[in-house]
LOTI-273792 format. One record per residue (C-alpha): x, y, z; residue in three letters. Coordinates in steps of 0.001 Angstrom, whole numbers, padded with zeros to 6 digits, always signed. Example, Ala and Ser with C-alpha at 12.3 -4.5 7.8 and 13.67 -1.06 7.14 Angstrom:
<sites>
+012300-004500+007800Ala+013670-001060+007140Ser
</sites>
This chain:
<sites>
+028850-066010-166765Unk+031505-068636-166137Unk+028983-071441-165932Unk+027435-070379-169254Unk+030781-070140-171114Unk+031180-072649-173974Unk+034923-073083-173111Unk+036309-074963-170100Unk+036931-072336-167347Unk+038718-072685-163982Unk+038792-070010-161236Unk+041869-070402-159115Unk+042351-068546-155869Unk+045445-066788-154538Unk+046308-069892-152467Unk+046311-072133-155558Unk+043082-073908-154868Unk+040283-074275-157384Unk+037424-071894-156631Unk+034962-072695-159438Unk+034753-075187-162301Unk+032212-074640-165092Unk+030381-077607-166721Unk+032642-077631-169815Unk+035710-077866-167536Unk+034153-080731-165592Unk+033738-082688-168823Unk+037373-082065-169755Unk+039041-082316-166285Unk+036854-084984-164652Unk+038733-084864-161371Unk+038518-081092-160963Unk+036330-079943-157998Unk+036117-076656-156108Unk+038356-076516-153057Unk+041008-078900-154352Unk+044618-077865-155214Unk+045104-076941-158829Unk+047970-079483-159010Unk+045376-082263-158413Unk+042841-080859-160852Unk+044845-079786-163909Unk+047808-081034-165994Unk+051313-080024-164984Unk+051844-077467-167811Unk+048781-075501-166632Unk+050013-075605-162997Unk+053419-074211-164060Unk+051701-071488-166148Unk+049618-070494-163076Unk+052630-070311-160806Unk+054427-068113-163234Unk+051439-066003-164207Unk+051706-062283-164180Unk+049996-059462-166028Unk+050984-059644-169676Unk+052021-063322-169567Unk+051452-065057-172872Unk+048973-067920-173258Unk+050154-071346-172162Unk+049857-074425-174393Unk+049770-078147-173736Unk+047980-081482-174145Unk+044985-082797-172277Unk+044338-086276-173347Unk+044552-086634-177114Unk+043878-082897-177717Unk+045958-079782-177261Unk+044719-076622-175607Unk+045709-072953-175297Unk+045138-071503-171818Unk+044303-067751-171553Unk+044298-066077-168106Unk+042768-062972-166666Unk+042349-061495-163232Unk+039190-062149-161206Unk+036957-059458-159786Unk+038879-059128-156502Unk+042242-059087-158344Unk+043624-062020-156345Unk+041934-064810-158331Unk+042942-065944-161802Unk+040444-067190-164388Unk+041872-069764-166856Unk+040006-070163-170188Unk+040929-073305-172065Unk+040597-073152-175904Unk+040936-076362-177920Unk+043557-075519-180673Unk+044197-079114-181832Unk+042801-078560-185352Unk+044563-075209-185736Unk+047860-076753-184577Unk+047474-079697-186919Unk+046782-077285-189761Unk+049832-075209-188875Unk+052035-078310-188571Unk+050708-079625-191894Unk+051408-076279-193530Unk+054945-076200-192042Unk+055593-079791-193221Unk+054198-078963-196678Unk+056412-075819-196863Unk+059465-077858-195800Unk+058705-080492-198383Unk+058183-077859-201071Unk+061509-076236-200212Unk+063194-079660-200210Unk+061767-080566-203649Unk+062873-077172-205033Unk+066366-077721-203627Unk+066417-081293-204925Unk+065388-080188-208402Unk+068076-077523-208461Unk+070822-079886-207289Unk+069760-082745-209541Unk+069413-080588-212675Unk+072682-078814-212089Unk+074571-081695-213718Unk+074070-083927-216702Unk+076383-086558-215269Unk+074537-089796-214455Unk+076925-090808-211682Unk+076508-087425-209960Unk+072706-087617-210261Unk+072676-091054-208629Unk+074901-089850-205767Unk+072806-086735-205146Unk+069550-088741-205277Unk+070798-091265-202762Unk+072179-088587-200374Unk+069051-086409-200487Unk+066783-089383-199921Unk+068817-090649-196958Unk+068923-087212-195383Unk+065294-086226-195888Unk+063127-089293-196495Unk+064568-092230-194554Unk+067564-093370-192566Unk+069246-094872-195679Unk+068544-094950-199354Unk+069604-097060-202382Unk+069425-095921-206068Unk+069431-098782-208565Unk+069903-097931-212267Unk+068964-100226-215178Unk+071493-102954-215793Unk+074491-102509-218050Unk+075160-106061-219119Unk+074953-108376-216067Unk+075415-105625-213436Unk+073227-102900-212086Unk+074882-099530-211166Unk+073895-098649-207574Unk+074449-095726-205211Unk+073930-096298-201464Unk+073835-093651-198724Unk+073600-094639-195059Unk+072912-092552-191955Unk+076468-091167-192076Unk+075724-089372-195384Unk+078592-091128-197248Unk+077583-092335-200746Unk+079020-095577-202064Unk+078899-096275-205797Unk+079139-099837-206951Unk+078125-102305-209660Unk+076201-105338-208369Unk+074951-108519-209937Unk+071423-108739-208489Unk+068146-110522-208991Unk+065431-107828-208838Unk+062845-110555-208035Unk+064547-111110-204660Unk+063456-107693-203355Unk+059640-107289-203290Unk+058543-104512-205698Unk+061959-103964-207271Unk+061353-105803-210508Unk+058109-103897-210945Unk+059744-100543-210084Unk+062496-101096-212663Unk+059767-101551-215244Unk+057925-098405-214093Unk+054986-099997-212280Unk+053369-098372-209178Unk+055132-099077-205860Unk+054154-101697-203329Unk+053102-100111-199985Unk+055827-100461-197335Unk+053480-102240-194924Unk+053240-105044-197495Unk+057012-105610-197534Unk+058576-107775-194840Unk+062086-106452-194061Unk+063114-109987-193152Unk+062931-110865-196870Unk+065641-108354-197784Unk+068261-110134-199962Unk+071871-110431-198839Unk+073086-108112-201589Unk+070996-105176-200253Unk+073435-102676-198657Unk+072615-101592-195107Unk+075939-100304-193791Unk+075474-098048-190745Unk+071753-098865-190491Unk+071828-102089-188526Unk+068589-104058-188669Unk+066197-102983-191354Unk+062799-102153-189891Unk+060951-100856-192954Unk+061396-100639-196726Unk+059683-098908-199551Unk+060495-099376-203241Unk+059410-096808-205871Unk+060144-096293-209523Unk+062275-093447-210848Unk+060243-092422-213869Unk+062230-091182-216870Unk+061515-089920-220318Unk+059463-092758-221815Unk+061331-095507-219965Unk+062116-095919-216244Unk+065387-094423-215092Unk+065778-096932-212246Unk+064374-097520-208777Unk+064688-095841-205350Unk+064758-098033-202182Unk+064152-096248-198881Unk+065328-098045-195751Unk+064223-097433-192188Unk+065939-098596-189019Unk+064591-100992-186381Unk+062602-098131-184726Unk+060435-097791-187798Unk+057901-100498-188714Unk+056722-098897-191949Unk+056505-095669-193853Unk+053252-093682-193629Unk+051030-093168-196662Unk+052025-089473-196733Unk+055770-090354-196662Unk+055302-092781-199526Unk+053419-090171-201606Unk+056150-087600-200926Unk+058799-090208-201886Unk+057102-090605-205217Unk+057125-086831-205791Unk+060865-086787-205085Unk+061394-089864-207273Unk+059690-088124-210174Unk+062262-085310-210039Unk+065221-087645-209542Unk+064083-089946-212325Unk+063728-087010-214779Unk+067223-085832-213919Unk+068789-089286-214238Unk+066987-089885-217552Unk+068200-086572-218877Unk+071747-087399-217796Unk+071580-090802-219433Unk+070160-089349-222647Unk+072896-086675-222648Unk+075616-089360-222167Unk+074214-091399-225028Unk+073997-088366-227323Unk+077549-087279-226314Unk+078803-090783-227161Unk+077068-090716-230529Unk+078354-087246-231273Unk+081901-088230-230315Unk+081706-091279-232608Unk+080349-089220-235511Unk+082879-086458-234810Unk+085744-088872-235262Unk+084490-089534-238749Unk+084047-085812-239598Unk+087311-084469-238172Unk+090335-084274-240469Unk+092536-087367-240289Unk+095863-087535-238582Unk+098708-086795-240931Unk+100698-089944-241632Unk+103749-090383-243779Unk+102928-091429-247356Unk+105510-093582-249141Unk+108095-091270-250748Unk+106698-087967-249452Unk+106824-085742-246408Unk+103365-084453-245388Unk+102101-081684-243145Unk+098551-080430-242690Unk+096525-077914-240714Unk+092849-077262-240203Unk+091004-074424-238470Unk+087193-074174-238384Unk+085504-070875-239108Unk+084156-070267-235581Unk+086071-070392-232286Unk+083374-072709-230818Unk+083262-075073-233801Unk+085352-078178-234351Unk+084221-079147-237805Unk+083226-077369-240957Unk+083168-077527-244750Unk+086869-077650-245450Unk+088532-081014-245407Unk+091448-083107-246562Unk+092085-086864-246814Unk+095241-088951-247254Unk+095062-092322-248956Unk+098336-094341-249133Unk+099095-096380-252188Unk+097843-099997-252217Unk+101341-101223-253139Unk+104837-099901-253647Unk+104304-099340-257362Unk+101016-097481-256962Unk+100174-093844-256342Unk+099114-092287-253099Unk+096177-089879-253255Unk+095636-086586-251461Unk+092221-084905-251509Unk+091615-081341-250360Unk+088174-079709-250727Unk+085815-077007-249661Unk+082064-077570-249337Unk+079808-074556-249833Unk+078830-073268-246393Unk+080269-074024-242923Unk+079345-075512-239592Unk+077608-078806-238894Unk+075477-078968-242090Unk+078533-078470-244298Unk+080387-081033-242235Unk+077692-083621-242816Unk+078024-083235-246565Unk+081789-083270-246141Unk+081492-086652-244512Unk+079375-087933-247370Unk+081876-086712-249962Unk+084820-088256-248120Unk+083042-091603-247859Unk+082153-091480-251536Unk+085742-090736-252559Unk+086967-093528-250315Unk+084671-095910-252168Unk+086021-094624-255485Unk+089668-095198-254582Unk+090086-098194-256873Unk+089396-095731-259767Unk+091698-093067-258436Unk+094106-093409-261412Unk+091481-091641-263560Unk+090824-088302-261788Unk+088184-087135-264282Unk+086170-090391-263829Unk+086310-090022-260034Unk+085152-086397-260182Unk+082394-087224-262654Unk+081065-090055-260483Unk+081147-087736-257388Unk+079321-085066-259370Unk+076528-087515-260127Unk+076203-088466-256467Unk+075840-084871-255348Unk+073367-084031-258153Unk+071130-086908-257034Unk+071244-085819-253368Unk+068069-083806-252812Unk+068906-083366-249105Unk+072025-081262-249781Unk+071669-078652-252492Unk+075320-077654-252138Unk+078479-077829-254236Unk+082124-078602-253511Unk+085472-077540-254938Unk+088280-080108-254943Unk+091887-080754-255703Unk+093023-084369-256345Unk+096741-085002-256133Unk+098208-088416-256932Unk+101860-088795-256045Unk+104629-091297-256525Unk+108365-091390-256059Unk+110380-091207-259241Unk+114072-091601-258449Unk+114994-088840-256014Unk+112091-086670-257066Unk+108344-086664-256380Unk+105823-086683-259249Unk+102389-085168-258590Unk+099420-085499-260929Unk+096933-082757-259944Unk+093346-082145-261065Unk+091489-079017-259991Unk+087690-078901-259734Unk+086919-075183-259263Unk+089412-074893-256367Unk+092188-072348-255701Unk+095256-073403-257649Unk+097971-075294-255791Unk+101337-073485-255361Unk+104796-074947-255867Unk+107686-073664-253699Unk+110959-074323-255488Unk+114313-074794-253828Unk+115454-071329-254950Unk+112369-069573-253476Unk+110383-069268-256695Unk+106683-069828-256319Unk+104770-071386-259244Unk+101032-071707-259746Unk+099753-075070-261004Unk+097603-074129-263950Unk+095002-076828-263672Unk+091416-075712-264361Unk+088099-077496-263915Unk+084462-077029-263044Unk+083175-077278-259490Unk+081331-080455-258427Unk+077580-080698-257777Unk+076224-077993-260117Unk+076494-079030-263806Unk+075461-082335-265381Unk+078807-082531-267243Unk+082043-081423-265724Unk+085358-080449-267328Unk+088737-081133-265721Unk+092436-080923-266630Unk+095157-083006-265031Unk+098609-081456-264743Unk+101798-083257-263798Unk+104396-081524-261624Unk+107755-082840-260488Unk+109174-081779-257108Unk+112944-081974-256643Unk+114216-082961-253141Unk+113251-080347-250595Unk+110680-078618-252836Unk+107058-078410-251721Unk+103506-078124-253011Unk+100846-076255-251025Unk+097194-077196-251344Unk+094870-074743-249521Unk+091260-073593-249291Unk+089975-070089-249907Unk+089828-069451-246191Unk+093441-068341-246606Unk+093217-066017-249593Unk+089784-064680-248772Unk+090644-063783-245167Unk+089420-060235-244763Unk+091458-057765-242768Unk+094346-055412-243231Unk+094611-051751-242142Unk+090945-050989-242731Unk+089674-054505-242118Unk+088014-054893-245554Unk+090858-056135-247752Unk+091330-059754-248792Unk+094663-061423-248009Unk+094842-062649-251617Unk+097026-065009-253586Unk+099726-062341-254238Unk+100461-061930-250551Unk+100408-065738-250072Unk+102925-066198-252869Unk+105166-063490-251393Unk+105039-065225-247995Unk+105888-068611-249563Unk+108946-067187-251265Unk+110453-066948-247819Unk+109592-070591-247018Unk+112047-072317-249439Unk+113606-075342-247729Unk+111329-074864-244704Unk+109812-078089-243182Unk+106224-078685-244264Unk+104667-078267-240782Unk+106520-074973-240303Unk+105142-073794-243645Unk+101631-074694-242591Unk+101918-072849-239280Unk+103541-069875-240972Unk+100639-069460-243415Unk+098070-069920-240668Unk+099770-067308-238532Unk+099960-064783-241375Unk+096218-065252-242200Unk+095301-064957-238557Unk+097333-061746-238121Unk+095747-060272-241248Unk+092232-060795-239837Unk+093196-059533-236407Unk+092901-063067-234999Unk+089132-063043-235793Unk+087926-066383-237189Unk+086059-065913-240466Unk+086024-069006-242682Unk+087238-072580-242440Unk+090850-072994-243467Unk+092585-076203-244523Unk+096164-076633-245791Unk+098260-079627-246968Unk+101941-079347-247757Unk+103596-082134-249776Unk+107434-082127-249759Unk+109810-084266-251745Unk+112149-085842-249191Unk+115584-084424-249120Unk+118141-086917-250489Unk+120167-089245-248240Unk+123954-089299-248431Unk+126771-091214-246682Unk+128910-089253-244272Unk+131877-090247-242255Unk+134140-088491-239870Unk+137473-087681-241538Unk+136573-090000-244414Unk+136844-093019-242182Unk+134337-095235-240392Unk+131096-096842-241519Unk+129301-093521-241838Unk+125460-092980-241605Unk+122600-091914-243726Unk+121341-088437-242967Unk+118253-086666-244377Unk
</sites>
C-alpha cells in the first residue's frame, strides 16, 4: 500500500532509521534509502517533527527544495514505527498568502481612504499620503504637488515616519517619469529607473543610498493632483509589478483626496472674496455725523441675507454724504446676491445722488430688466450734510418702514416720507423729506426684521412700531451704538432669542457741540464733545 501511494511516504523505525521509502519519496528525497538515519535522508524540520512526535501531534510543515510540504504522521502496524506522509501544499500556501496580502492591502486602502477623506486641508492630505506610503509601500515616500509659481509644494516621509513639508524649486525633467506623472501619464516601471540618476534636490533623509524608485501620478478630478515618488533602500533593487500596481491603487485614492482638498480651498477662497463684497461695510465716520450700525442675518448659521446698508462719504467738504438702507424680498444667499447687485448699481449712480428720485427710478429700471431675479427691494436714501451745529438729512422712502427721529427731550417722530417699492412697477413715486437734527439728536433707519419680529407672551404677536417708539423714548442722548444694541436686544428678547428675519439698523446722530473749558476759569482749556 505504501509503494502504491501517490504521495511521498517514509516509514521510520523506533531507532530513527528509515525502514521503507516509496517511489514518490525517492523522487523527492533522492538520498533517502532504507536503513539510513532519518537525519541523513530528510530535511531538519521533518527530523525535529519525528523526534517530538506523539499521538495527537499536529502536522509539520517545511520546505523541500523550492516547494513546501505538510507532513502527516501515523503509527505503523507494530506501534513502534511512524509513517510520514508528505503532502505538497505549495499552491495552497501561496493562495493563502496571496489572500492574506490582498486582505491586508484592502484593509490598508480602506484605512487610507478614511484618513485621507477626513480632512479637506491640502497640507494635511499631502502629509497623510507621504506617511502612509512610507509606512506601507516603501522605505520612504515623496509627494509632489503642482507648482505654485516657481516652487512645488512637497511632503517627504523617511523611515522614521516624520513628515517634512517644504517648497522646492525643481526641474521635473531631472527625475525620470516625474514630468509625465505631473501631467497624468502612466508611470515608468521602477526597473527602468536608475537610482543613480536621482537629482540632488530629491530628499532621502534617513534612507541612505537609494536602491529603487517608482514614480506614479496622483490622479485628480480632471487634472492631476501631483505625483507620488516611492523610494527603496540599498537592499531593494526595484519594486515588483504587484507593488507598482498596488501603489497606483493607493495613488488613485490619495489623488482624489488631494484634488478635493485643492478644489475646496479654491472654492473657500472664492467664497471669502465674494463674501467680503456681500457683507455690510464697516461703519466709518462721515463728515459732520456720528454713525452706528448693526446687522443680524435671519438664521444662526447664515452670515449674509437680504437686508443691507451702505455708507458713501461726500466727495468734498461742501457735498452730501449718502446712507442707503434696504431690504430685498427673501433671505439667504439668493437674496444676498441681488443685494450685491443693488449695492453695486447704487455705487455706480453716486454721481447722481443729489436727485433721489432719479437714482431710484434708474435702479427700478435695472431690476425690471433683470430676468434672473424676479424680486423687489424697499429702500431709504438719506443724504446728510452739516449745517452750522446741526445735521440736515434729506430722506426718500421707497416702500420701506419710516425712519424715526429721537429728539433731545425724548420725543420720537416719524419721518412721513412715502414712496413705491423698487422692482415692481414701471413708474415709481417718491417723496423727499428734509429733517434737521440738533446736536445729540438721532435718526434711526431700520428694516422690518425689527417691527415684524414675532413673539410676546403667546409667541404670535409682532413687536410693532409702537413698541419700538416707546423703547426709543428712553434712548434720548444715548450714543448711537448703544441705541443699536438696545433695539437689537429688545427684538431678540421679544422673539425668545429665536432668529426669524434679517435685521439691519443705522443710527445717524448730530455731533454734540464742542465748548471751551478751563479749570477755575484759567489755563488754555480744551475742546470736549
